[in-house]
C-alpha positions in Angstrom: -0.2 -0.3 -0.1 2.8 2.3 0.9 4.5 1.8 -2.5 1.0 2.7 -4.4 1.1 6.2 -2.1 4.4 7.0 -3.1 4.1 6.3 -6.4 0.8 8.4 -7.1 2.3 11.4 -4.8 5.6 11.4 -7.2 3.3 11.5 -10.2 1.3 14.0 -8.9 4.3 15.9 -8.0 6.0 15.3 -11.6 2.7 16.4 -13.1 3.8 19.8 -12.5 6.3 19.2 -15.6 3.0 19.0 -17.6 0.0 21.0 -18.4 -2.2 20.4 -21.3 -3.2 23.1 -23.7 -6.4 24.2 -23.4 -4.5 27.8 -23.5 -3.0 26.6 -27.1 -4.3 30.1 -28.2 -3.3 34.0 -28.4 -5.1 35.4 -25.2 -5.7 39.4 -25.2 -6.0 39.5 -21.5 -2.6 40.4 -20.7 -3.0 42.0 -17.4 -5.1 39.6 -15.3 -5.0 36.8 -13.4 -7.3 34.3 -11.8 -6.2 32.9 -8.7 -5.7 29.1 -8.7 -5.4 26.6 -5.5 -1.9 25.7 -4.8 -0.8 22.3 -3.9 2.4 21.5 -1.7 4.4 18.7 -0.9 3.1 17.6 2.4 4.5 16.1 5.6 2.2 13.2 5.5 3.5 12.2 2.1 7.3 12.2 3.3 7.3 11.3 7.0 6.7 7.7 7.3 9.5 6.7 4.4 12.2 9.3 4.1 14.8 7.0 6.2 13.7 3.8 5.0 12.8 4.3 1.2 15.5 6.9 -0.2 13.3 7.3 -3.3 10.7 9.3 -1.8 12.8 12.3 -0.9 14.5 12.4 -4.1 11.2 12.1 -5.5 9.9 15.3 -4.0 13.3 17.3 -4.9 12.3 16.0 -8.2 8.8 17.5 -7.9 10.2 20.8 -6.6 12.5 21.0 -9.7 8.9 20.3 -11.5 7.5 23.2 -10.4 10.1 25.5 -12.0 8.7 25.2 -15.1 4.9 24.6 -14.1 2.0 26.6 -15.8 0.3 28.4 -13.0 2.9 28.0 -10.3 2.3 31.7 -9.6 -1.4 31.2 -8.8 -2.5 32.5 -12.1 -3.9 31.5 -15.6 -1.8 34.0 -17.1 0.3 33.4 -20.0 3.3 34.8 -18.3 3.0 32.6 -15.3 5.5 29.3 -16.4 7.6 29.3 -13.3 11.1 30.6 -12.6 11.7 31.7 -15.9 8.5 34.1 -15.8 10.7 36.2 -13.5 13.7 36.2 -15.6 11.8 37.7 -18.2 10.4 40.4 -15.5 13.8 41.5 -14.4 15.1 41.7 -17.8 12.4 44.1 -18.9 12.3 46.2 -15.7 16.0 46.6 -15.8 15.5 48.1 -19.4 17.8 45.5 -21.2 14.9 43.7 -22.9 12.4 46.0 -24.5 9.0 45.0 -25.8 9.0 46.8 -29.0 5.6 45.8 -30.4 2.8 45.1 -28.3 -0.1 43.4 -29.6 -1.8 41.2 -26.7 -0.7 43.3 -23.9 1.4 41.1 -22.1 4.0 42.6 -19.8 3.0 46.1 -21.2 1.4 48.0 -18.5 2.5 46.2 -15.4 5.9 45.3 -15.9 7.4 47.5 -18.9 5.6 50.5 -17.7 6.5 49.6 -14.2 3.0 50.3 -12.9 3.2 46.9 -10.6 6.2 47.9 -8.8 4.1 51.1 -7.7 0.7 49.7 -7.0 0.2 46.6 -4.9 -2.9 45.8 -6.2 -1.5 44.3 -9.5 -1.5 40.5 -9.8 2.2 40.6 -10.9 3.1 41.2 -7.2 1.4 38.2 -6.0 2.3 35.9 -8.8 6.4 36.4 -7.8 5.3 36.6 -4.2 3.5 33.0 -4.7 5.8 31.5 -6.7 8.9 31.7 -4.9 6.9 31.1 -1.5 5.8 27.6 -3.2 9.2 26.6 -3.7 10.5 27.8 -0.3 7.2 25.5 1.5 8.2 22.6 -0.7 11.9 22.7 0.3 10.9 23.2 4.0 9.1 20.2 3.5 11.6 18.2 2.5 14.0 19.5 4.8 11.6 19.0 7.8 11.3 15.1 6.9 14.8 14.6 6.5 15.3 15.6 10.2 14.9 19.5 10.3 17.0 22.4 9.5 19.8 21.4 11.9 20.0 17.7 10.8 22.6 16.0 9.0 21.0 12.6 7.2 23.2 9.4 7.8 23.1 8.4 4.3 24.5 9.9 1.1 21.3 9.8 -1.0 19.1 11.7 2.0 22.3 14.3 2.3 22.0 15.3 -1.2 18.3 15.6 -1.2 18.7 18.0 1.8 21.6 19.8 0.2 19.0 20.5 -2.8 16.4 21.5 -0.8 18.4 24.1 1.3 19.9 25.4 -2.1 16.5 25.9 -3.6 15.1 27.5 -0.4 18.2 30.0 -0.5 17.5 30.2 -4.2 14.0 31.4 -3.8 14.5 33.5 -1.1 17.4 35.5 -2.8 14.8 36.4 -5.6 12.5 37.5 -3.1 14.8 39.7 -1.6 16.0 41.3 -4.8 12.6 41.8 -6.3 11.0 43.1 -2.8 14.0 45.4 -1.4 15.6 48.3 -2.9 18.7 47.8 -2.0 20.7 45.7 0.8 20.1 47.2 4.1 20.5 45.0 7.0 18.1 46.4 9.3 15.1 46.8 7.2 12.1 44.2 7.5 11.5 43.0 4.4 10.4 39.5 4.1 8.6 36.7 6.3 11.1 33.9 6.6 9.4 30.5 6.8 12.0 27.5 7.7 9.4 25.1 8.5 6.4 24.2 6.3 3.8 25.6 8.8 0.7 27.6 7.6 1.1 30.1 10.7 1.9 33.5 9.7 4.8 35.3 10.4 6.2 38.9 10.4 8.9 40.4 8.3 12.5 39.3 9.1 15.2 41.9 8.5 17.3 41.6 5.6 20.1 40.6 7.4 18.3 37.5 9.0 17.3 36.2 5.8 20.4 36.7 3.8 22.5 35.3 7.1 19.9 32.2 6.6 20.8 31.9 2.7 24.6 31.9 3.3 23.8 29.2 6.1 21.6 27.0 3.7 24.1 27.4 1.0 27.3 26.8 2.9 25.3 23.6 4.4 24.4 22.7 0.6 27.7 23.0 -0.6 28.9 20.6 2.2 25.8 18.2 1.7 26.3 17.9 -1.8 29.9 16.8 -1.7 30.5 13.9 -4.0 26.9 14.2 -5.6 27.0 13.0 -9.4 23.7 14.2 -10.7 22.0 12.4 -13.3 20.3 15.7 -14.7 21.3 19.2 -15.1 18.1 20.2 -13.5 19.5 19.0 -10.0 21.7 21.8 -8.2 24.9 20.4 -7.4 27.8 21.7 -5.7 28.8 24.0 -8.3 25.5 25.5 -9.1 25.3 25.9 -5.2 28.4 27.6 -5.2 27.2 30.0 -7.9 24.0 30.7 -6.1 25.9 31.7 -3.2 28.1 34.1 -5.3 25.2 35.7 -6.3 23.9 36.3 -2.8 27.2 37.7 -1.4 27.5 39.9 -4.4 24.1 41.5 -4.0 24.7 41.7 -0.3 28.1 43.3 -0.8 31.2 43.6 1.4 32.3 40.2 0.5 34.0 40.5 -2.9 36.8 38.1 -1.8 34.5 35.7 -1.1 32.8 35.9 -4.2 36.0 35.6 -6.0 36.8 32.5 -4.3 33.5 30.5 -5.0 33.3 31.3 -8.7 37.0 30.6 -8.9 36.3 27.4 -7.6 34.0 26.5 -10.1 36.1 27.8 -12.9 39.0 25.5 -11.5 36.8 22.5 -11.3 36.8 22.4 -15.0 33.4 20.6 -15.4 32.0 23.3 -17.7 33.7 25.3 -20.9 32.9 28.6 -22.1 30.8 29.0 -25.6 33.3 29.4 -28.6 32.4 32.5 -31.0 30.6 30.3 -33.4 28.1 28.7 -30.4 26.7 32.0 -29.6 24.1 32.1 -32.3 23.3 28.0 -32.3 19.9 28.9 -30.3 20.6 28.5 -26.2 18.3 25.4 -26.7 20.1 22.3 -25.5 20.9 21.6 -21.8 23.7 19.5 -22.9 25.8 22.3 -23.9 29.1 22.4 -22.1 28.9 25.8 -20.5 25.4 25.2 -19.1 25.9 24.4 -15.2 22.1 24.6 -14.7 18.9 23.7 -16.8 16.4 21.4 -17.6 15.7 19.1 -20.6 12.5 20.1 -21.9 10.9 17.1 -23.9 7.5 16.5 -25.6 6.1 14.8 -22.7 6.4 18.1 -20.6 3.7 19.5 -22.8 5.1 22.7 -22.9 3.5 25.4 -25.9 2.3 28.7 -25.8 2.4 29.4 -22.0 6.4 29.2 -21.6 9.7 31.1 -21.7 10.1 30.2 -25.4 6.1 31.2 -25.9 7.0 34.5 -24.7 10.5 34.9 -26.4 11.3 33.2 -29.3 9.7 33.7 -32.7 10.4 30.4 -34.3 7.7 28.8 -32.0 3.8 29.3 -31.9 4.6 32.3 -29.7 3.8 35.9 -28.9 7.2 36.7 -30.0 6.0 35.6 -33.3 2.5 36.7 -33.4 2.9 40.4 -32.6 4.4 40.7 -28.8 8.2 41.5 -30.0 10.8 41.3 -27.2 14.1 42.7 -28.3 17.3 44.1 -27.0 17.5 47.6 -26.1 18.7 49.8 -28.9 21.4 51.4 -27.0 22.7 48.0 -25.5 22.9 46.7 -29.3 24.5 50.1 -30.4 27.3 49.4 -27.6 28.3 45.9 -28.9 31.1 46.4 -31.3 30.6 45.1 -35.0 33.2 42.0 -35.0 31.7 41.0 -31.5 29.8 37.5 -32.6 27.1 38.3 -30.4 26.2 41.1 -32.3 24.9 38.4 -34.9 22.5 36.9 -32.5 20.0 40.0 -33.0 18.1 40.8 -36.4 19.8 43.9 -37.6 17.0 45.4 -40.0 15.5 48.7 -38.9 13.0 48.6 -41.5 11.5 45.3 -40.4 9.1 45.0 -37.3 11.4 42.4 -36.0 14.3 44.9 -36.0 16.7 43.5 -32.9 14.7 40.5 -31.8 17.0 37.5 -30.8 16.5 35.6 -33.6 19.9 34.0 -33.7 20.4 33.7 -30.1 17.3 31.9 -29.0 15.5 29.6 -31.6 13.5 26.6 -30.9 13.1 25.5 -34.5 13.9 26.6 -38.0 11.5 28.5 -39.6 9.6 31.7 -38.2 5.8 31.3 -38.2 5.0 29.5 -35.4 5.5 26.2 -36.9 7.0 24.6 -33.4 3.7 24.5 -31.1 5.3 22.1 -28.6 8.1 22.9 -27.0 11.1 21.0 -26.9 13.9 23.6 -26.5 15.5 23.6 -22.9 15.8 26.1 -20.2 19.1 27.7 -18.9 19.1 28.5 -15.5 23.2 29.1 -15.2 25.8 29.1 -17.3 29.8 29.2 -16.5 30.4 32.2 -18.1 28.2 33.9 -15.2 31.2 32.7 -12.9 33.9 34.3 -15.3 31.8 37.5 -15.2 31.0 37.4 -11.1 34.6 36.6 -10.7 36.0 39.4 -12.8 33.4 41.6 -11.0 34.2 40.8 -7.4 37.9 41.1 -8.2 38.0 44.5 -9.5 35.8 45.6 -6.3 38.3 44.2 -4.3 41.0 45.9 -5.9 42.6 42.4 -7.6 42.2 44.2 -11.1 45.0 41.8 -12.6 42.8 38.9 -11.5 39.5 40.7 -12.9 41.2 41.3 -16.4 42.2 37.8 -16.4 38.6 36.5 -16.0 37.2 39.3 -18.1 39.6 38.7 -21.1 39.0 34.9 -20.8 35.6 35.6 -22.0 35.8 38.4 -24.1 38.6 37.0 -26.2 36.3 34.2 -27.3 34.0 36.9 -28.7 36.1 39.4 -30.4 39.2 38.7 -32.3 41.2 41.0 -30.3 40.5 41.6 -26.5 43.9 43.3 -25.6 41.7 46.4 -25.2 41.2 45.2 -21.6 44.8 45.2 -20.7 44.6 48.9 -20.2 41.5 49.3 -18.1 41.4 49.9 -14.4 39.5 51.8 -11.8 35.7 52.5 -12.8 36.6 52.1 -16.7 37.2 48.3 -15.7 34.1 47.8 -13.6 31.8 49.5 -16.3 33.4 47.0 -19.0 32.4 44.1 -16.8 29.2 45.3 -16.2 28.6 45.9 -20.2 29.9 42.5 -20.8 27.6 41.1 -18.2 24.7 42.8 -20.0 25.8 41.6 -23.6 26.8 38.1 -22.8 23.8 37.2 -20.5 20.9 39.3 -22.4 17.5 37.3 -22.5 18.7 34.9 -19.5 17.4 36.6 -16.4 20.7 38.3 -15.1 20.4 41.9 -16.3 18.2 43.2 -13.2 20.6 41.3 -10.7 23.5 43.0 -12.2 21.8 46.4 -12.6 21.3 46.2 -8.7 24.9 44.7 -8.0 26.5 47.9 -9.9 24.1 50.0 -8.6 23.7 51.3 -12.4 21.3 54.0 -13.2 19.4 52.7 -16.6 18.0 54.8 -19.5 16.2 52.9 -21.8 16.6 53.1 -25.4 14.7 54.5 -28.4 12.8 51.2 -29.3 11.1 50.8 -25.8 7.2 51.7 -26.0 7.5 53.6 -22.7 10.0 55.5 -20.4 12.2 56.2 -23.3 15.2 58.2 -22.6 14.2 58.4 -18.9 16.9 57.9 -16.4 16.2 55.5 -13.6 18.1 54.4 -10.6 18.6 51.1 -9.5 17.0 51.6 -5.8 14.1 53.8 -7.7 10.7 52.8 -6.1 9.6 51.5 -9.8 12.2 48.8 -9.8 10.9 47.0 -6.9 7.7 44.8 -6.3 5.2 45.5 -3.7 4.0 43.1 -1.1 0.8 41.9 -2.9 -2.8 43.0 -1.7 -3.9 39.6 -0.3 -0.5 39.0 1.8 -1.4 42.4 3.4 -5.0 41.8 4.0 -4.4 37.9 5.4 -1.5 38.5 7.5 -1.6 40.4 10.3 2.1 40.7 11.2 2.3 42.3 7.5 -0.8 44.6 7.9 0.3 45.8 11.2 4.1 46.2 9.9 2.7 48.2 6.8 0.6 50.7 8.7 
C-alpha cells in the first residue's frame, strides 16, 4: 500500500512538468490573473518513508524542480506565469535591457514595461512573484523537515544530497524574493517573512540581515552536503551550482568580494564546464547538454510546454507571442554598444525597416522557421552558465582591488567573442568595472541576469529608443519603480504584515 501511495504522490509532483494546452491560443488578457489553489508537498507524504525508502526524498526534490517550469505556479492562468523563467523575463524588462518593441496582446505592457506593478500593490504580478517563490520555499521546507529538520545531517548519502538540494533551492527562492522586494541591501530593514518550516502560520517580516544570513547558512550547508553528488540531470542543483548561487547572494549583499571571487574561481577551476566558443553563440541556446550550461532543464514533448512558456514569450520560431505580435528585443542603446566584430552582435536581427528589428532571432530559436511551426516546445531552459562565473569573478576581483585577476577573467570571456581583446589590459578603476558590467549585460542578455547585475552595480538605467514607454528616462537601480510591492492579499491575510505596513 505504501509503495502505491508513494508512486501516486510522485506522479502528482511530476505532473507539474506537464500541462495540457487548453490555452493554445493567443489571449489579449495580458494584465489579468485568476487565482488557482496551490498544492504543496505535504509532511504526510514524506514522513513515514524518508529513512527507509531513499526514493521518497529524491522524488519530492524532483517534484520541486518540476514546479520551476509549471504553468500557473504563480497562482494565475496568465500566459506570463510559467515558473522561474517567468521572472527572468520580468527582471530583464524592468531593468530595460529587454524592450517590448511591439505590443499586440498586452502581456507585460502596463504592469512590467511601464513599471505600474512596482508602484501599485493591487497588481497581480506582485502576488505572482511572491506566490511562486514561497511555493518553492514551502516545498523545500517540507523536504528538510522530513529529513530531520534544519540542523540535521542525514546519515546516508542520498538523503544528504536531497537535503543539500532543498536547502539550496530555499536559498535561491529567498534570494529572488529579497532582490525583487527590497530596493537595495539594508541589513536592518524588515523585508519578508522567513519560513523555515512548512507551517501555515503567519510570520512577521524578518530583516534583510536575517534573511541573507539564512541564505548563506543554507548554501554553505548545501555545498557540504552535495560533496560527491553526481547528478543524473542538470535540472538538479549540484555543488558548483550551489557555489554559484552563493556567489550571487554575497554579491548582492556586498562587502564579500573576496568570497565571491573564491567561490567563482572554485567553479572555474573545477573544469566541469567550458565557455561557449564564438561560433556557438548563435546556435539557439536550446540544448541543456551544452558544455557551458551549469544548470538547466531538458524539455521534452512529454512536458507539453507550448505557448505558455519562456519560449512562447521570447522565441519567434515557435507558436508564440514573439512571432505573432509581442516582440521582445534588445535595447537599442545596448545593441549599439556591441562592437561590429563581436560575435554576439549577430544574435540579433538587424533590419530597422522590419518590425522584428533587434529580435534575438539567432540567439534563441527553437526551430528552423519563423511562423509558429513549432507548437510543442522541446527547446531547453537555461538557469546558469559558466560564463556567469567568469563575469562574477571579474566583477568581484575588480571591486576588491585585484584588478589583474579581474582583467584575466574578463579577457578569458571577451577573447572568445571578439578577434582582439587586448584593450582590456589597459582598463582599471571605474572603466574596468563599467566594462565588466557592459559585458555582463551583453553576454547574458535574455537569460534573466540583467536585473541582478543592475542592482549589484548600482546602475542608472536609461532606456533606448525602441521601448514603448519611458524612452530616455534615467532611473536609478534603487528607484521605487524597480521593486515589487508586497501583494494585497498578503497584507490582508497576514496580520503581522498589515500591522507592519500601517
